[in-house]
C-alpha atoms as one frame of an Amber mdcrd trajectory, in Angstrom:
protein
  69.228  81.586 128.991  72.576  82.419 127.091  75.905  82.754 128.863  77.264
  85.721 129.103  79.937  85.227 125.611  83.387  86.299 128.496  81.837  84.215
 131.065  80.924  81.464 127.999  84.230  81.708 126.297  86.369  81.524 129.661
  84.405  78.251 130.296  85.600  77.261 126.953  89.123  77.616 127.788  90.246
  77.418 123.866  94.680  77.406 123.185  94.999  79.742 120.710  91.876  82.706
 121.330  93.206  83.608 117.893  92.467  80.595 115.913  89.191  79.161 115.634
  89.104  76.666 112.272  92.251  74.665 112.177  91.894  72.374 109.756  94.895
  69.792 108.883  95.562  67.277 106.169  91.433  67.049 106.110  89.801  64.868
 103.500  85.800  63.913 103.803  84.480  60.093 101.499  81.019  58.660 101.003
  80.846  56.464  98.760  84.100  55.692  97.850  84.030  59.509  96.874  86.347
  62.273  97.735  84.478  65.462  98.548  87.720  66.804 100.437  91.117  65.536
  99.617  94.324  66.811 101.829  92.719  70.289 103.033  94.275  72.339 105.217
  92.602  76.260 106.133  92.856  78.194 109.228  90.693  80.951 110.529  92.014
  83.753 112.328  89.721  85.543 114.547  90.413  89.444 112.852  90.020  87.342
 109.050  86.593  87.190 106.695  86.315  84.525 104.689  84.430  83.943 101.413
  84.936  80.367  99.603  83.956  80.262  96.077  83.745  77.493  93.551  81.499
  75.352  91.158  78.958  72.745  92.058  80.385  69.696  93.651  83.270  72.175
  94.363  83.117  70.458  98.917  81.678  73.995  99.478  78.928  72.788 101.389
  80.717  70.172 103.160  83.283  72.468 104.523  80.935  74.534 105.893  79.253
  71.546 107.496  82.975  70.534 109.148  83.137  74.334 110.519  79.807  74.291
 111.814  80.566  70.412 113.693  78.175  69.767 112.362  79.906  66.657 110.726
  83.326  64.545 111.450  86.195  63.669 109.011  86.956  60.979 107.351  91.042
  61.540 108.273  92.705  64.403 108.866  91.593  66.499 112.204  89.548  70.059
 112.818  89.545  71.705 115.599  86.944  74.396 116.770  87.788  77.231 118.820
  90.977  75.300 120.873  89.043  72.507 120.460  89.160  68.972 118.481  86.458
  66.573 116.517  86.008  63.769 118.174  86.944  64.823 121.853  84.418  67.899
 122.493  80.741  67.214 122.989  79.734  68.759 119.631  76.585  70.030 121.388
  79.292  72.582 124.105  80.458  74.105 120.942  77.753  74.306 118.183  76.475
  77.319 121.009  79.868  79.179 119.588  78.917  79.171 116.140  76.655  81.150
 114.565  74.446  79.744 111.080  72.593  79.784 108.277  71.978  77.397 105.556
  69.958  76.251 103.177  68.947  72.539 105.094  68.938  75.335 108.299  66.249
  76.789 106.574  64.247  74.523 104.978  63.796  72.512 108.936  61.793  75.904
 109.871  57.838  75.228 110.940  56.480  77.155 108.194  53.952  78.501 110.569
  57.245  79.838 113.299  56.884  83.201 114.226  59.733  85.102 112.993  60.918
  86.544 116.638  60.435  82.490 117.493  63.127  81.743 115.421  65.208  83.466
 116.478  64.868  84.118 119.924  64.822  80.038 119.731  68.564  79.588 117.718
  69.538  79.339 121.918  68.436  76.437 122.560  70.462  74.975 119.478  66.710
  74.341 118.179  64.216  74.964 115.155  60.164  75.481 116.179  59.560  75.993
 119.489  57.787  74.109 121.992  58.427  74.362 126.193  62.209  76.508 125.955
  62.343  78.645 128.693  62.714  82.889 127.889  64.265  85.562 129.550  63.493
  89.044 129.324  66.703  89.500 128.497  66.145  86.714 125.578  63.924  88.716
 124.247  65.251  92.297 124.685  68.524  90.127 121.843  66.259  88.974 119.678
  64.317  92.266 118.429  67.682  94.416 118.802  68.915  92.030 116.222  65.879
  92.456 114.051  65.618  96.069 114.286  69.761  95.223 112.755  69.104  93.179
 110.450  65.757  95.020 109.255  62.897  92.665 109.965  61.934  93.961 113.540
  57.976  94.824 112.066  57.908  91.655 110.956  58.086  89.774 114.232  55.128
  89.206 114.596  54.900  87.218 111.313  54.760  83.455 110.396  58.136  82.226
 108.473  56.059  80.976 105.304  54.075  84.975 104.604  58.562  85.969 104.627
  59.131  86.653 101.087  63.452  84.751 100.810  65.381  88.132 101.432  63.014
  88.257 104.618  64.290  84.989 105.329  67.718  85.773 104.704  67.659  88.748
 107.481  65.773  86.352 110.041  67.772  83.318 109.365  71.001  85.596 110.361
  69.552  87.046 113.146  69.168  83.835 114.167  72.703  83.672 113.712  73.997
  86.046 115.454  71.570  85.459 118.838  73.976  83.298 120.094  77.165  86.482
 120.371  78.310  83.207 118.186  82.474  83.715 117.680  82.532  81.710 114.329
  79.705  83.513 111.750  78.675  80.290 108.582  76.561  82.009 105.584  75.968
  78.849 102.517  74.844  80.914  99.806  72.816  83.841 102.084  72.227  85.403
  98.668  70.849  82.699  97.241  67.663  83.009  95.226  67.340  87.051  95.559
  66.617  89.951  93.040  69.288  91.575  92.362  68.223  94.484  94.541  67.523
  92.169  97.328  71.082  90.798  97.861  72.713  94.222  97.139  71.049  95.365
 100.324  72.249  92.012 101.905  75.748  92.734 100.356  75.786  95.833 102.010
  74.488  94.514 105.866  76.939  91.779 105.520  79.794  94.029 104.567  78.857
  96.176 107.498  79.002  93.191 109.423  82.440  92.578 108.594  83.996  95.675
 108.656  83.230  95.553 112.523  86.188  94.254 114.302  83.911  93.233 117.390
  82.276  90.853 114.989  82.798  86.977 115.007  85.146  85.346 111.935  83.411
  85.003 108.989  82.892  82.654 106.444  80.633  82.592 103.398  79.878  80.010
 100.531  78.900  81.584  97.370  78.838  80.226  93.457  79.291  83.814  93.086
  81.786  86.437  92.468  79.514  89.236  92.533  77.598  88.389  95.860  81.630
  88.814  97.789  80.940  91.690  99.767  83.907  94.766  99.776  85.142  93.833
 103.404  85.666  90.706 103.250  90.052  89.976 103.270  90.570  85.945 102.416
  89.067  83.888  99.898  89.370  80.250  99.391  88.841  78.632  96.127  88.023
  74.358  95.717  87.008  72.841  92.717  86.195  68.947  93.136  87.027  69.119
  96.605  89.795  70.138  96.161  92.006  73.815  97.222  93.207  75.934  94.091
  94.579  78.794  95.909  93.449  80.637  99.597  95.092  83.157 101.058  94.145
  87.083 100.934  91.175  88.219  98.666  93.438  90.597  96.602  95.973  87.727
  95.958  94.172  84.586  95.564  91.038  86.013  93.460  92.859  86.743  89.801
  91.124  85.438  86.464  93.637  82.902  86.604  92.752  81.809  89.623  88.819
  81.270  88.778  89.728  80.382  85.188  91.448  76.873  86.816  88.204  77.314
  89.447  85.332  76.838  87.128  87.303  75.395  83.975  86.519  78.006  81.940
  88.508  80.991  80.184  87.583  83.773  82.572  88.189  87.911  83.023  87.685
  88.910  86.347  87.689  92.763  86.447  87.317  94.790  90.508  85.403  98.321
  91.287  84.865  99.731  94.370  85.967  95.609  95.378  83.653  94.838  94.247
  84.043  91.505  91.794  82.456  90.711  88.487  83.584  87.702  85.678  83.335
  87.390  82.224  83.572  84.818  79.712  86.791  85.292  77.387
C-alpha cells in the first residue's frame, strides 16, 4: 500500500528538492479580516522550524497552508515543488505528516491506537475497508515502539492519556515517511513531566539528519526543542521576525510578538521568558 520513499519522490519530481515550502506574498482573508498578510517564507529540507506567537497570530492558518488543507487568498504557496491550485492535494498530502488538535478531535473514540497510526497511509481517520499489507503493520508497530507507545497498540484511543495520544498522533504523522512534518501545539494539555518527555523526543527527531523538514507551532518558548534551527515569530497575521533561531529569539523580538516587556533567557538551548 505505502509507496517506497524513493519511488514516491521520483514520481513527484520537485523542481528544487531542497526547498520543501515556499510562500511568496501570501495572504488569507476571511469575513473581511486578514488572517495572514504579506507573508514570505521558505523552508529547506534540512531545517527545523518553530513558529511562535499569541492566539490569533495566524500560526494555525500558516500550518494549514503548509499541510495543503487550504489555499491562500493572495500570493503563491509551493509545497515539495508543487504549487497549490495546480496540483491534486490528495496526491500531495501523503508526503506531509501532520499532528494537530483538529486531527485529534476527529479520531473515533473506539479506534485502536495501532489503527490510528496505520490508517495514515490512506489519509483517513477511522478504519473501514482499507487493505493493509504486513509491511504497514510492521512500520506502524516500529513507529509506536520509537514513540514509546507500542504497549498501547490495542488500547482504544479514548482510554489514552493526553500524552499518550500525542505520541500516537506523532507516530501517525511519520507513517508515510513524510518529507515535511507539521506539529500544531504538540505539547498542549500535557503536564510538566509529559511535556519534558515530548520535548526530548522532538529534539531527537530534529537532530536526525535523515528526518523530514519540521515545523512546530507553539505559544510557549519552554516547548521549543533544543535542536530547532530556525524560528518565526508572528503577531496579527504578520511576521515579526524570522530566520536562524539564535538570531530571532531575543527579548526585543519576543516583547514585540506578545506586546509586553519580556526578558528571554536560555540554558542548554532551552528557553524561558518572564515579564520585566
